[in-house]
FIDRENSE-786166 format. One record per residue (C-alpha): chain; residue in three letters; x, y, z. Coordinates in nm, 3 decimals, always signed. Layout:
N
+------+------+---------+---------+---------+
: unit : code :       u :       v :       w :
+------+------+---------+---------+---------+
:    A :  ALA :       X :       Y :       Z :
...
+------+------+---------+---------+---------+
***
This chain:
283
+------+------+---------+---------+---------+
: unit : code :       u :       v :       w :
+------+------+---------+---------+---------+
:    A :  UNK :  +0.008 :  +0.008 :  -0.004 :
:    A :  UNK :  +0.172 :  +0.321 :  -0.119 :
:    A :  UNK :  +0.050 :  +0.680 :  -0.115 :
:    A :  UNK :  -0.037 :  +0.891 :  -0.413 :
:    A :  UNK :  -0.042 :  +1.262 :  -0.357 :
:    A :  UNK :  -0.287 :  +1.498 :  -0.538 :
:    A :  UNK :  -0.193 :  +1.855 :  -0.514 :
:    A :  UNK :  -0.508 :  +2.080 :  -0.553 :
:    A :  UNK :  -0.428 :  +2.450 :  -0.515 :
:    A :  UNK :  -0.798 :  +2.553 :  -0.492 :
:    A :  UNK :  -0.848 :  +2.896 :  -0.327 :
:    A :  UNK :  -1.209 :  +2.965 :  -0.447 :
:    A :  UNK :  -1.371 :  +2.805 :  -0.137 :
:    A :  UNK :  -1.209 :  +3.049 :  +0.100 :
:    A :  UNK :  -1.352 :  +3.381 :  +0.219 :
:    A :  UNK :  -1.017 :  +3.498 :  +0.350 :
:    A :  UNK :  -0.814 :  +3.798 :  +0.216 :
:    A :  UNK :  -0.526 :  +3.563 :  +0.206 :
:    A :  UNK :  -0.709 :  +3.288 :  -0.007 :
:    A :  UNK :  -0.464 :  +3.332 :  -0.296 :
:    A :  UNK :  -0.174 :  +3.231 :  -0.064 :
:    A :  UNK :  -0.332 :  +2.887 :  -0.051 :
:    A :  UNK :  -0.163 :  +2.837 :  -0.402 :
:    A :  UNK :  +0.163 :  +2.925 :  -0.256 :
:    A :  UNK :  +0.106 :  +2.680 :  +0.040 :
:    A :  UNK :  +0.006 :  +2.394 :  -0.189 :
:    A :  UNK :  +0.309 :  +2.454 :  -0.408 :
:    A :  UNK :  +0.549 :  +2.476 :  -0.119 :
:    A :  UNK :  +0.428 :  +2.141 :  +0.017 :
:    A :  UNK :  +0.442 :  +1.988 :  -0.343 :
:    A :  UNK :  +0.817 :  +2.059 :  -0.338 :
:    A :  UNK :  +0.875 :  +1.824 :  -0.057 :
:    A :  UNK :  +0.666 :  +1.543 :  -0.213 :
:    A :  UNK :  +0.797 :  +1.260 :  -0.422 :
:    A :  UNK :  +0.748 :  +1.361 :  -0.790 :
:    A :  UNK :  +0.687 :  +1.004 :  -0.913 :
:    A :  UNK :  +0.385 :  +0.969 :  -0.676 :
:    A :  UNK :  +0.251 :  +1.316 :  -0.704 :
:    A :  UNK :  -0.010 :  +1.452 :  -0.941 :
:    A :  UNK :  -0.137 :  +1.811 :  -0.977 :
:    A :  UNK :  -0.505 :  +1.880 :  -1.034 :
:    A :  UNK :  -0.541 :  +2.198 :  -1.233 :
:    A :  UNK :  -0.784 :  +2.459 :  -1.108 :
:    A :  UNK :  -0.977 :  +2.727 :  -1.296 :
:    A :  UNK :  -0.795 :  +3.054 :  -1.344 :
:    A :  UNK :  -1.100 :  +3.253 :  -1.264 :
:    A :  UNK :  -1.284 :  +3.303 :  -0.939 :
:    A :  UNK :  -1.603 :  +3.173 :  -1.068 :
:    A :  UNK :  -1.970 :  +3.279 :  -1.015 :
:    A :  UNK :  -2.226 :  +3.198 :  -0.754 :
:    A :  UNK :  -2.494 :  +3.127 :  -1.023 :
:    A :  UNK :  -2.761 :  +3.173 :  -0.769 :
:    A :  UNK :  -2.652 :  +2.890 :  -0.552 :
:    A :  UNK :  -2.571 :  +3.090 :  -0.237 :
:    A :  UNK :  -2.212 :  +2.978 :  -0.257 :
:    A :  UNK :  -1.937 :  +3.216 :  -0.364 :
:    A :  UNK :  -1.747 :  +3.099 :  -0.671 :
:    A :  UNK :  -1.971 :  +2.801 :  -0.706 :
:    A :  UNK :  -1.892 :  +2.751 :  -1.087 :
:    A :  UNK :  -1.516 :  +2.712 :  -1.026 :
:    A :  UNK :  -1.575 :  +2.483 :  -0.710 :
:    A :  UNK :  -1.791 :  +2.259 :  -0.920 :
:    A :  UNK :  -1.509 :  +2.219 :  -1.199 :
:    A :  UNK :  -1.260 :  +2.146 :  -0.922 :
:    A :  UNK :  -1.477 :  +1.872 :  -0.769 :
:    A :  UNK :  -1.521 :  +1.705 :  -1.116 :
:    A :  UNK :  -1.148 :  +1.726 :  -1.193 :
:    A :  UNK :  -1.043 :  +1.596 :  -0.853 :
:    A :  UNK :  -1.300 :  +1.312 :  -0.881 :
:    A :  UNK :  -1.153 :  +1.212 :  -1.216 :
:    A :  UNK :  -0.790 :  +1.224 :  -1.073 :
:    A :  UNK :  -0.893 :  +1.012 :  -0.782 :
:    A :  UNK :  -1.043 :  +0.765 :  -1.012 :
:    A :  UNK :  -0.713 :  +0.711 :  -1.172 :
:    A :  UNK :  -0.531 :  +0.630 :  -0.843 :
:    A :  UNK :  -0.442 :  +0.246 :  -0.821 :
:    A :  UNK :  -0.701 :  +0.077 :  -0.593 :
:    A :  UNK :  -0.396 :  -0.050 :  -0.387 :
:    A :  UNK :  -0.269 :  +0.304 :  -0.317 :
:    A :  UNK :  -0.394 :  +0.560 :  -0.055 :
:    A :  UNK :  -0.478 :  +0.915 :  -0.208 :
:    A :  UNK :  -0.357 :  +1.202 :  +0.001 :
:    A :  UNK :  -0.498 :  +1.532 :  -0.112 :
:    A :  UNK :  -0.284 :  +1.854 :  -0.071 :
:    A :  UNK :  -0.523 :  +2.162 :  -0.066 :
:    A :  UNK :  -0.596 :  +2.436 :  -0.119 :
:    A :  UNK :  -0.897 :  +2.507 :  +0.084 :
:    A :  UNK :  -1.126 :  +2.267 :  +0.255 :
:    A :  UNK :  -1.362 :  +2.252 :  -0.049 :
:    A :  UNK :  -1.130 :  +1.985 :  -0.187 :
:    A :  UNK :  -1.276 :  +1.752 :  +0.066 :
:    A :  UNK :  -1.616 :  +1.694 :  -0.114 :
:    A :  UNK :  -1.459 :  +1.485 :  -0.395 :
:    A :  UNK :  -1.185 :  +1.332 :  -0.172 :
:    A :  UNK :  -1.435 :  +1.204 :  +0.093 :
:    A :  UNK :  -1.683 :  +1.089 :  -0.159 :
:    A :  UNK :  -1.408 :  +0.879 :  -0.318 :
:    A :  UNK :  -1.311 :  +0.732 :  +0.025 :
:    A :  UNK :  -1.669 :  +0.653 :  +0.093 :
:    A :  UNK :  -1.706 :  +0.459 :  -0.233 :
:    A :  UNK :  -1.381 :  +0.283 :  -0.186 :
:    A :  UNK :  -1.465 :  +0.170 :  +0.163 :
:    A :  UNK :  -1.806 :  +0.054 :  +0.052 :
:    A :  UNK :  -1.653 :  -0.154 :  -0.226 :
:    A :  UNK :  -1.455 :  -0.326 :  +0.053 :
:    A :  UNK :  -1.761 :  -0.363 :  +0.273 :
:    A :  UNK :  -1.575 :  -0.169 :  +0.536 :
:    A :  UNK :  -1.722 :  +0.080 :  +0.791 :
:    A :  UNK :  -1.562 :  +0.411 :  +0.728 :
:    A :  UNK :  -1.490 :  +0.686 :  +0.992 :
:    A :  UNK :  -1.424 :  +1.045 :  +0.907 :
:    A :  UNK :  -1.193 :  +1.227 :  +1.147 :
:    A :  UNK :  -1.220 :  +1.588 :  +1.096 :
:    A :  UNK :  -0.925 :  +1.772 :  +1.252 :
:    A :  UNK :  -1.033 :  +2.136 :  +1.227 :
:    A :  UNK :  -1.085 :  +2.449 :  +1.425 :
:    A :  UNK :  -1.409 :  +2.495 :  +1.240 :
:    A :  UNK :  -1.669 :  +2.233 :  +1.189 :
:    A :  UNK :  -1.751 :  +2.335 :  +0.833 :
:    A :  UNK :  -2.123 :  +2.263 :  +0.893 :
:    A :  UNK :  -2.285 :  +2.570 :  +0.750 :
:    A :  UNK :  -2.536 :  +2.572 :  +0.454 :
:    A :  UNK :  -2.599 :  +2.843 :  +0.208 :
:    A :  UNK :  -2.868 :  +2.957 :  +0.431 :
:    A :  UNK :  -2.666 :  +2.973 :  +0.749 :
:    A :  UNK :  -2.317 :  +3.075 :  +0.631 :
:    A :  UNK :  -2.216 :  +3.427 :  +0.719 :
:    A :  UNK :  -1.954 :  +3.432 :  +0.446 :
:    A :  UNK :  -2.101 :  +3.202 :  +0.165 :
:    A :  UNK :  -1.765 :  +3.048 :  +0.148 :
:    A :  UNK :  -1.784 :  +2.677 :  +0.055 :
:    A :  UNK :  -1.484 :  +2.592 :  +0.293 :
:    A :  UNK :  -1.719 :  +2.640 :  +0.577 :
:    A :  UNK :  -1.993 :  +2.426 :  +0.425 :
:    A :  UNK :  -1.806 :  +2.131 :  +0.290 :
:    A :  UNK :  -1.860 :  +1.879 :  +0.581 :
:    A :  UNK :  -2.236 :  +1.975 :  +0.577 :
:    A :  UNK :  -2.242 :  +1.923 :  +0.204 :
:    A :  UNK :  -2.093 :  +1.574 :  +0.252 :
:    A :  UNK :  -2.375 :  +1.504 :  +0.499 :
:    A :  UNK :  -2.632 :  +1.583 :  +0.221 :
:    A :  UNK :  -2.724 :  +1.935 :  +0.297 :
:    A :  UNK :  -2.615 :  +2.221 :  +0.054 :
:    A :  UNK :  -2.632 :  +2.377 :  -0.294 :
:    A :  UNK :  -2.729 :  +2.121 :  -0.565 :
:    A :  UNK :  -2.417 :  +2.011 :  -0.750 :
:    A :  UNK :  -2.204 :  +2.043 :  -0.442 :
:    A :  UNK :  -2.367 :  +1.783 :  -0.226 :
:    A :  UNK :  -2.249 :  +1.423 :  -0.165 :
:    A :  UNK :  -2.477 :  +1.146 :  -0.307 :
:    A :  UNK :  -2.507 :  +0.929 :  -0.123 :
:    A :  UNK :  -2.458 :  +1.136 :  +0.188 :
:    A :  UNK :  -2.214 :  +1.065 :  +0.465 :
:    A :  UNK :  -2.370 :  +0.925 :  +0.787 :
:    A :  UNK :  -2.324 :  +1.188 :  +1.064 :
:    A :  UNK :  -2.262 :  +0.901 :  +1.312 :
:    A :  UNK :  -1.940 :  +0.822 :  +1.117 :
:    A :  UNK :  -1.790 :  +1.169 :  +1.185 :
:    A :  UNK :  -1.566 :  +1.271 :  +1.461 :
:    A :  UNK :  -1.473 :  +1.631 :  +1.500 :
:    A :  UNK :  -1.137 :  +1.685 :  +1.672 :
:    A :  UNK :  -1.000 :  +2.010 :  +1.799 :
:    A :  UNK :  -1.310 :  +2.218 :  +1.673 :
:    A :  UNK :  -1.340 :  +2.539 :  +1.871 :
:    A :  UNK :  -1.489 :  +2.817 :  +1.653 :
:    A :  UNK :  -1.856 :  +2.759 :  +1.563 :
:    A :  UNK :  -2.104 :  +2.981 :  +1.386 :
:    A :  UNK :  -2.458 :  +2.992 :  +1.542 :
:    A :  UNK :  -2.612 :  +2.769 :  +1.260 :
:    A :  UNK :  -2.329 :  +2.506 :  +1.312 :
:    A :  UNK :  -2.387 :  +2.505 :  +1.690 :
:    A :  UNK :  -2.756 :  +2.447 :  +1.647 :
:    A :  UNK :  -2.695 :  +2.159 :  +1.409 :
:    A :  UNK :  -2.453 :  +1.991 :  +1.642 :
:    A :  UNK :  -2.707 :  +2.002 :  +1.927 :
:    A :  UNK :  -2.929 :  +1.757 :  +1.737 :
:    A :  UNK :  -2.652 :  +1.561 :  +1.565 :
:    A :  UNK :  -2.480 :  +1.232 :  +1.648 :
:    A :  UNK :  -2.152 :  +1.371 :  +1.546 :
:    A :  UNK :  -1.880 :  +1.305 :  +1.815 :
:    A :  UNK :  -1.655 :  +1.597 :  +1.940 :
:    A :  UNK :  -1.321 :  +1.584 :  +2.103 :
:    A :  UNK :  -1.185 :  +1.909 :  +2.253 :
:    A :  UNK :  -0.841 :  +2.040 :  +2.145 :
:    A :  UNK :  -0.683 :  +1.962 :  +2.483 :
:    A :  UNK :  -0.806 :  +1.590 :  +2.455 :
:    A :  UNK :  -0.692 :  +1.520 :  +2.107 :
:    A :  UNK :  -0.354 :  +1.367 :  +2.184 :
:    A :  UNK :  -0.445 :  +1.144 :  +2.478 :
:    A :  UNK :  -0.814 :  +1.091 :  +2.437 :
:    A :  UNK :  -0.865 :  +0.992 :  +2.071 :
:    A :  UNK :  -0.815 :  +0.620 :  +2.105 :
:    A :  UNK :  -1.087 :  +0.586 :  +2.375 :
:    A :  UNK :  -1.330 :  +0.769 :  +2.160 :
:    A :  UNK :  -1.259 :  +0.576 :  +1.834 :
:    A :  UNK :  -1.237 :  +0.228 :  +1.963 :
:    A :  UNK :  -1.599 :  +0.195 :  +2.059 :
:    A :  UNK :  -1.719 :  +0.333 :  +1.721 :
:    A :  UNK :  -1.601 :  +0.012 :  +1.539 :
:    A :  UNK :  -1.452 :  +0.187 :  +1.219 :
:    A :  UNK :  -1.266 :  -0.051 :  +1.001 :
:    A :  UNK :  -1.118 :  +0.240 :  +0.802 :
:    A :  UNK :  -1.069 :  +0.613 :  +0.858 :
:    A :  UNK :  -1.038 :  +0.915 :  +0.643 :
:    A :  UNK :  -0.842 :  +1.199 :  +0.800 :
:    A :  UNK :  -0.916 :  +1.564 :  +0.722 :
:    A :  UNK :  -0.646 :  +1.793 :  +0.852 :
:    A :  UNK :  -0.714 :  +2.168 :  +0.840 :
:    A :  UNK :  -0.397 :  +2.319 :  +0.962 :
:    A :  UNK :  -0.582 :  +2.569 :  +1.171 :
:    A :  UNK :  -0.653 :  +2.281 :  +1.408 :
:    A :  UNK :  -0.295 :  +2.357 :  +1.532 :
:    A :  UNK :  -0.237 :  +2.608 :  +1.799 :
:    A :  UNK :  -0.125 :  +2.955 :  +1.634 :
:    A :  UNK :  +0.156 :  +2.971 :  +1.882 :
:    A :  UNK :  +0.316 :  +2.687 :  +1.694 :
:    A :  UNK :  +0.185 :  +2.744 :  +1.344 :
:    A :  UNK :  -0.002 :  +3.054 :  +1.213 :
:    A :  UNK :  +0.033 :  +2.996 :  +0.836 :
:    A :  UNK :  -0.356 :  +2.978 :  +0.794 :
:    A :  UNK :  -0.620 :  +3.220 :  +0.684 :
:    A :  UNK :  -0.811 :  +3.214 :  +1.012 :
:    A :  UNK :  -0.589 :  +3.110 :  +1.313 :
:    A :  UNK :  -0.786 :  +3.024 :  +1.627 :
:    A :  UNK :  -0.632 :  +3.025 :  +1.972 :
:    A :  UNK :  -0.619 :  +2.739 :  +2.213 :
:    A :  UNK :  -0.541 :  +2.477 :  +1.943 :
:    A :  UNK :  -0.371 :  +2.132 :  +1.924 :
:    A :  UNK :  +0.007 :  +2.096 :  +1.955 :
:    A :  UNK :  +0.171 :  +1.932 :  +1.653 :
:    A :  UNK :  +0.295 :  +1.650 :  +1.871 :
:    A :  UNK :  -0.051 :  +1.578 :  +1.995 :
:    A :  UNK :  -0.186 :  +1.582 :  +1.643 :
:    A :  UNK :  +0.063 :  +1.335 :  +1.508 :
:    A :  UNK :  +0.005 :  +1.113 :  +1.813 :
:    A :  UNK :  -0.374 :  +1.135 :  +1.737 :
:    A :  UNK :  -0.314 :  +1.038 :  +1.372 :
:    A :  UNK :  -0.100 :  +0.736 :  +1.488 :
:    A :  UNK :  -0.396 :  +0.619 :  +1.725 :
:    A :  UNK :  -0.636 :  +0.662 :  +1.454 :
:    A :  UNK :  -0.439 :  +0.437 :  +1.225 :
:    A :  UNK :  -0.373 :  +0.167 :  +1.482 :
:    A :  UNK :  -0.587 :  -0.128 :  +1.375 :
:    A :  UNK :  -0.772 :  +0.070 :  +1.105 :
:    A :  UNK :  -0.694 :  +0.103 :  +0.736 :
:    A :  UNK :  -0.627 :  +0.456 :  +0.601 :
:    A :  UNK :  -0.887 :  +0.516 :  +0.332 :
:    A :  UNK :  -0.747 :  +0.864 :  +0.240 :
:    A :  UNK :  -0.645 :  +1.198 :  +0.387 :
:    A :  UNK :  -0.606 :  +1.562 :  +0.314 :
:    A :  UNK :  -0.402 :  +1.850 :  +0.444 :
:    A :  UNK :  -0.566 :  +2.184 :  +0.367 :
:    A :  UNK :  -0.546 :  +2.556 :  +0.441 :
:    A :  UNK :  -0.177 :  +2.635 :  +0.433 :
:    A :  UNK :  -0.164 :  +3.012 :  +0.350 :
:    A :  UNK :  +0.188 :  +3.149 :  +0.419 :
:    A :  UNK :  +0.207 :  +3.516 :  +0.472 :
:    A :  UNK :  +0.423 :  +3.525 :  +0.169 :
:    A :  UNK :  +0.596 :  +3.286 :  -0.077 :
:    A :  UNK :  +0.924 :  +3.337 :  +0.106 :
:    A :  UNK :  +0.756 :  +3.240 :  +0.445 :
:    A :  UNK :  +0.620 :  +2.914 :  +0.290 :
:    A :  UNK :  +0.947 :  +2.713 :  +0.334 :
:    A :  UNK :  +0.973 :  +2.813 :  +0.697 :
:    A :  UNK :  +0.629 :  +2.698 :  +0.782 :
:    A :  UNK :  +0.676 :  +2.348 :  +0.643 :
:    A :  UNK :  +0.824 :  +2.169 :  +0.938 :
:    A :  UNK :  +0.492 :  +2.097 :  +1.122 :
:    A :  UNK :  +0.332 :  +2.000 :  +0.791 :
:    A :  UNK :  +0.599 :  +1.747 :  +0.706 :
:    A :  UNK :  +0.555 :  +1.594 :  +1.054 :
:    A :  UNK :  +0.187 :  +1.553 :  +0.981 :
:    A :  UNK :  +0.253 :  +1.402 :  +0.652 :
:    A :  UNK :  +0.511 :  +1.167 :  +0.793 :
:    A :  UNK :  +0.232 :  +1.055 :  +1.047 :
:    A :  UNK :  -0.029 :  +1.018 :  +0.770 :
:    A :  UNK :  +0.197 :  +0.805 :  +0.542 :
:    A :  UNK :  +0.342 :  +0.589 :  +0.821 :
:    A :  UNK :  +0.080 :  +0.315 :  +0.748 :
:    A :  UNK :  +0.159 :  +0.317 :  +0.383 :
:    A :  UNK :  +0.521 :  +0.260 :  +0.456 :
:    A :  UNK :  +0.462 :  -0.044 :  +0.690 :
:    A :  UNK :  +0.225 :  -0.254 :  +0.488 :
+------+------+---------+---------+---------+
***
């Protein structure tokens, strides 16, 4: 089982003034990936249009979804796809692919969402209309037509880890949802005890870099205080992959302050990548 890396420098899903820096971040990470195992998914040059969907830049986001889905379909079934964003919107196609792959193996898939934000808005509740803040809800089946998973992800298969910045609509949704939450200060030591009873055979790992504490890493569009230490995050990834197959993963939202700052911010990211690919190196 080897890793195939798909670099998707999408920025259209972000509402940040630093959204274009997501391209620099994806390119910086790409420079440290093995070229023979890395593919680049081209994104539209333009911002795109909402076309009445309630999602900013909807048209470009729909194109990226299609292109990434096609690229994922070309990954050998024996390989684990690891997506390098770009914004969190890349997860729509990536998680859909993992869901289909796990279903073909008749495996129970868990989606572990390491993120300061739950990304559970809809076009009706989002204060920004940015798809990055809607993508998990879209995977759960709620959102703009054309940017919604079919079939939807089961909310009982989702674990939010390190989430600490919620919009009102997201908080209301979580009050009635079976989604499991793990606080940032419990991510390192408490993950195994949460995952083990859930009975997942495989896991998909979403890592938005804003899950990290900004005192350690601030190369993201919207840093949030009181986050997870890099060591705790890598330990949690190791715990998630103990006794479970890695169905796929993504690292998103690296937006360095400048192209020159990109290289200096890579150390935590490379540690996370190493933790994610450990399972592919030992099987």
